C-alpha positions as CSV (number, residue, x, y, z in Angstrom):
1,M,54.4,-39.7,-6.2
2,S,52.1,-42.5,-6.4
3,R,48.3,-42.3,-7.4
4,N,47.1,-43.6,-4.0
5,K,49.2,-40.4,-2.3
6,I,47.5,-38.4,-5.2
7,Q,43.3,-39.4,-4.3
8,T,44.6,-38.3,-1.0
9,A,46.3,-35.3,-1.1
10,K,43.0,-34.6,-3.8
11,R,40.6,-35.7,-1.1
12,D,42.4,-33.6,1.6
13,K,41.8,-30.9,-0.3
14,Y,38.2,-31.4,-1.3
15,K,37.5,-31.8,2.3
16,A,39.3,-28.5,3.5
17,G,38.2,-26.3,0.9
18,L,34.4,-28.1,1.7
19,G,34.9,-27.5,5.2
20,A,35.8,-23.5,4.7
21,T,32.6,-23.0,2.4
22,L,30.6,-24.6,5.3
23,C,32.1,-22.5,7.8
24,G,31.8,-19.3,5.4
25,R,28.1,-20.1,4.8
26,C,27.3,-20.5,8.8
27,A,29.6,-17.8,10.6
28,P,27.5,-15.1,9.3
29,Q,24.2,-16.9,10.8
30,S,26.1,-17.5,14.0
31,L,27.6,-14.1,14.0
32,R,24.1,-12.5,13.8
33,Q,22.8,-15.0,16.7
34,I,25.5,-13.8,19.3
35,V,25.1,-9.8,18.0
36,M,21.3,-10.3,18.6
37,L,21.5,-12.6,22.0
38,S,23.9,-10.0,23.6
39,R,21.7,-7.0,22.4
40,T,19.1,-8.7,24.5
41,L,21.1,-9.7,27.1
42,L,22.5,-6.0,27.4
43,L,19.1,-4.3,27.8
44,F,17.8,-6.8,30.6
45,S,21.2,-6.4,32.4
46,F,20.8,-2.7,31.8
47,A,17.5,-2.4,33.4
48,V,19.1,-4.4,36.2
49,L,22.2,-2.8,36.8
50,C,20.3,0.6,36.8
51,I,17.5,-0.8,39.5
52,A,19.9,-1.6,41.4
53,V,22.0,1.3,41.9
54,I,19.2,3.6,42.3
55,P,17.8,4.7,45.5
56,R,14.5,3.4,46.6
57,C,11.2,5.3,46.1
58,A,8.2,5.3,45.3
59,R,5.9,3.3,42.3
60,A,7.2,2.9,39.3
61,Q,4.4,1.8,36.4
62,A,4.7,0.8,33.0
63,G,2.5,-1.2,31.1
64,P,-0.4,0.6,29.4
65,P,0.1,2.5,26.7
66,L,3.7,0.7,27.0
67,L,4.1,-2.7,25.8
68,T,7.1,-3.6,28.2
69,D,5.2,-4.4,31.3
70,D,5.9,-3.1,35.2
71,P,5.2,-5.7,38.3
72,E,2.8,-3.1,40.1
73,T,-0.8,-4.7,40.4
74,P,-4.4,-3.3,41.2
75,D,-5.0,-3.0,44.9
76,K,-7.2,-5.9,46.3
77,G,-10.3,-5.4,45.5
78,H,-9.9,-2.8,42.5
79,W,-9.9,-3.2,38.9
80,E,-8.2,-1.5,36.4
81,I,-9.6,-1.2,32.4
82,N,-8.4,0.0,29.7
83,L,-10.9,1.1,26.9
84,V,-8.5,1.4,24.2
85,L,-7.9,2.1,19.9
86,T,-4.4,0.5,18.7
87,L,-2.8,0.2,15.6
88,R,-0.3,-1.5,14.0
89,Q,0.7,-0.5,10.5
90,T,3.1,-2.4,8.2
91,R,4.0,-2.4,5.0
92,D,1.1,-4.3,4.3
93,G,-0.9,-3.1,5.7
94,R,-3.1,-1.4,8.5
95,L,-4.5,-3.9,11.4
96,F,-6.4,-1.6,14.0
97,G,-8.5,-2.5,17.5
98,A,-10.6,-0.7,17.6
99,P,-11.4,-1.3,20.8
100,L,-9.7,-2.9,22.0
101,V,-10.4,-3.7,25.9
102,D,-8.2,-4.8,28.7
103,A,-9.6,-5.5,32.2
104,N,-7.7,-6.3,35.5
105,Y,-8.6,-7.1,38.9
106,G,-6.7,-7.2,42.2
107,L,-7.3,-10.6,43.1
108,A,-5.1,-10.1,46.1
109,E,-2.1,-7.7,47.8
110,R,0.3,-8.8,45.1
111,V,-1.7,-10.3,42.8
112,Q,-3.8,-9.3,39.6
113,I,-5.8,-10.9,36.5
114,K,-6.5,-9.5,33.6
115,A,-8.7,-10.5,30.1
116,E,-8.0,-8.8,27.4
117,V,-9.9,-8.9,23.8
118,P,-10.0,-6.5,20.7
119,W,-12.4,-6.5,17.5
120,L,-9.7,-6.2,14.8
121,V,-10.2,-4.2,11.2
122,R,-7.5,-4.9,8.7
123,Q,-6.9,-2.6,5.9
124,D,-4.8,-4.2,2.8
125,R,-2.2,-1.5,1.3
126,N,-1.6,-3.6,-1.4
127,G,-5.8,-2.7,-2.6
128,G,-7.3,-6.1,-1.2
129,R,-10.7,-6.3,0.7
130,T,-11.1,-4.9,4.3
131,Q,-11.4,-7.9,7.2
132,S,-13.2,-7.5,10.5
133,G,-13.8,-9.6,13.5
134,I,-12.8,-10.5,17.3
135,G,-9.2,-10.5,17.9
136,S,-7.4,-13.3,19.9
137,T,-8.2,-13.7,23.7
138,N,-5.8,-13.0,26.4
139,I,-5.6,-13.8,29.7
140,G,-3.1,-14.1,32.5
141,I,-2.1,-13.6,36.4
142,K,0.4,-11.6,37.5
143,W,2.3,-12.2,40.9
144,R,4.4,-9.7,42.7
145,F,7.1,-12.1,44.7
146,I,9.6,-9.0,45.9
147,D,7.9,-5.9,47.1
148,K,9.6,-1.9,46.7
149,E,8.5,-1.6,50.1
150,R,11.0,-4.3,52.2
151,H,13.9,-4.4,49.0
152,G,13.9,-1.2,47.4
153,F,12.1,-2.2,44.5
154,S,10.0,-4.8,42.9
155,M,9.9,-8.0,40.7
156,S,7.3,-9.9,39.6
157,I,5.9,-12.8,37.1
158,Y,3.2,-12.6,34.4
159,P,1.6,-15.7,32.6
160,Q,-0.3,-15.0,30.0
161,L,-1.9,-17.5,27.8
162,E,-3.5,-16.4,24.1
163,F,-5.6,-18.6,22.1
164,R,-8.7,-18.1,19.4
165,L,-12.1,-17.5,19.9
166,S,-13.0,-17.2,15.9
167,A,-12.0,-19.2,12.6
168,A,-13.5,-17.2,10.5
169,S,-10.8,-14.0,11.9
170,V,-8.4,-17.0,11.4
171,R,-9.3,-17.5,8.2
172,K,-9.5,-13.9,7.4
173,G,-5.5,-13.1,8.0
174,L,-7.1,-11.2,11.2
175,I,-5.1,-13.7,13.7
176,E,-3.0,-16.9,13.5
177,S,-4.4,-20.4,14.3
178,G,-3.2,-21.9,17.8
179,A,-2.2,-20.7,20.7
180,E,0.3,-19.0,22.4
181,L,2.2,-19.0,26.5
182,R,3.8,-15.9,27.4
183,L,6.6,-16.4,30.5
184,P,7.8,-13.1,31.3
185,V,9.8,-12.1,34.2
186,E,9.0,-8.1,35.2
187,I,11.7,-5.7,37.4
188,S,10.9,-2.3,38.7
189,R,12.7,0.7,40.7
190,K,11.9,4.7,41.0
191,Y,14.2,7.6,41.8
192,G,12.9,10.9,42.0
193,K,10.8,11.5,39.1
194,F,12.2,9.3,37.2
195,A,11.3,5.3,36.9
196,I,13.3,2.0,35.3
197,D,11.5,-0.9,34.0
198,G,13.1,-4.1,32.7
199,E,10.5,-7.0,31.2
200,V,12.4,-10.2,30.0
201,G,10.2,-13.5,29.4
202,Y,9.8,-16.4,26.8
203,Q,6.8,-17.1,24.3
204,I,5.6,-20.8,23.6
205,V,4.1,-20.4,20.2
206,Q,1.9,-23.7,19.4
207,R,1.9,-23.4,15.8
208,G,5.2,-21.9,14.5
209,K,8.5,-21.0,16.9
210,D,8.5,-19.9,19.8
211,E,10.0,-15.9,20.6
212,W,11.8,-14.4,23.1
213,I,10.4,-11.3,24.0
214,Y,12.0,-8.2,26.5
215,G,11.7,-4.4,26.6
216,L,13.4,-1.4,28.5
217,A,11.5,1.3,29.3
218,I,11.6,4.8,31.1
219,E,9.6,7.4,32.6
220,R,9.4,10.6,34.1
221,K,6.6,12.6,35.9
222,V,6.3,15.9,34.5
223,N,3.4,17.5,37.5
224,K,0.9,15.8,39.1
225,R,-1.2,15.2,36.3
226,L,0.8,14.4,33.6
227,E,3.6,11.1,33.2
228,L,5.7,11.1,30.1
229,V,6.7,7.4,28.9
230,G,9.2,5.6,26.5
231,E,10.1,2.3,26.0
232,V,12.4,-0.3,23.7
233,H,11.0,-3.6,23.3
234,G,11.9,-6.1,21.4
235,E,10.8,-10.0,20.2
236,S,13.0,-12.9,18.6
237,T,12.3,-16.2,17.1
238,R,14.3,-18.5,19.5
239,D,16.7,-19.6,17.0
240,L,17.6,-15.7,17.0
241,N,17.3,-14.9,13.6
242,D,14.4,-13.1,13.0
243,N,14.3,-9.9,15.4
244,K,11.8,-7.1,16.0
245,I,13.0,-4.2,17.9
246,V,10.3,-1.2,18.3
247,F,10.7,2.4,19.6
248,N,7.7,3.5,21.6
249,V,7.0,6.9,23.3
250,G,4.2,8.2,24.7
251,G,2.2,9.8,28.3
252,R,-0.3,9.6,30.9
253,Y,-2.7,12.3,31.4
254,E,-4.6,11.6,34.7
255,L,-8.4,13.7,34.1
256,S,-9.7,12.4,38.4
257,K,-8.5,9.7,40.4
258,R,-11.1,7.3,38.5
259,Y,-9.7,8.2,34.7
260,T,-6.6,9.0,32.9
261,I,-5.8,9.6,29.2
262,L,-3.0,6.9,27.4
263,F,-1.4,7.8,24.5
264,S,1.7,6.7,22.7
265,S,3.2,6.1,19.3
266,G,6.3,4.0,18.2
267,R,7.8,2.7,14.9
268,G,9.6,-0.4,14.4
269,L,13.9,0.5,14.1
270,R,14.6,-2.5,11.6
271,H,12.3,-3.0,8.1
272,A,13.7,-6.4,6.6
273,S,10.8,-8.3,6.7
274,G,6.7,-6.8,5.6
275,D,5.8,-7.7,9.1
276,V,7.6,-5.1,11.2
277,P,5.7,-2.4,12.3
278,T,6.9,1.0,10.6
279,W,4.0,2.7,13.0
280,I,2.3,1.8,16.0
281,A,-0.2,4.0,18.1
282,Y,-2.3,3.8,21.0
283,T,-4.9,5.9,22.4
284,G,-7.3,5.7,25.3
285,L,-9.0,6.2,28.4
286,Q,-7.8,4.4,31.8
287,L,-11.0,3.4,34.4
288,H,-10.2,3.0,38.2
289,F,-12.8,2.0,40.6
């Protein structure tokens, strides 16, 4: 065999080996992205399917104390205010919202405006100093463009802008710098004592990777006063490389037409990073007027 043919054969062998190596490195990452995307689509598709096949019924309500929201809005001219204590615990520390104030107002029959701000307290589990300060402010407007009375299910869009008011809180590590724009869609339907709510959306992060958000919530009315709730809620980076999934259960107990107790507790289903919550908790009072 001539020298040229030997060199050509060596180059072909090297390229084939290099291609196999690159494919071997890329395959796990591509497979992981496909699996995460499939889970997201499967979760929301399941919510849509459940909502499509169950019969028309009365109002369903997600939202507080859950992470997954729903299409419902306060009645026109009425307020719904949540005064809450929250906890998010990771391997590195505990972050308390003490308190978190979440104010919602019925601007129109199917339109809600919202403003939310917490006071944060962070405890370092590695012996660092406890820090406190004002958290990020969240404002939003929800429009329910499909109503259950006409179509048998409800659907809404709920754009929300989260921005920072305090540079000191950023320096203390309580919040991240920059702003975030959340663009979710909610869908809901109820049958009998059960309700199913689904949410999926995209979050634009100013100084970080954009994220996908999704959730599926199921609720059951136990009696006139007590309602039990549960959800699976997830957040994933745009490239689907980092996926954080939370399982959460809780309830609502109606003290009167004006006051409702809210409570929930949950944990992350994956613990690959220090930022995945090992425990989350929510307790507070909801005011209607």
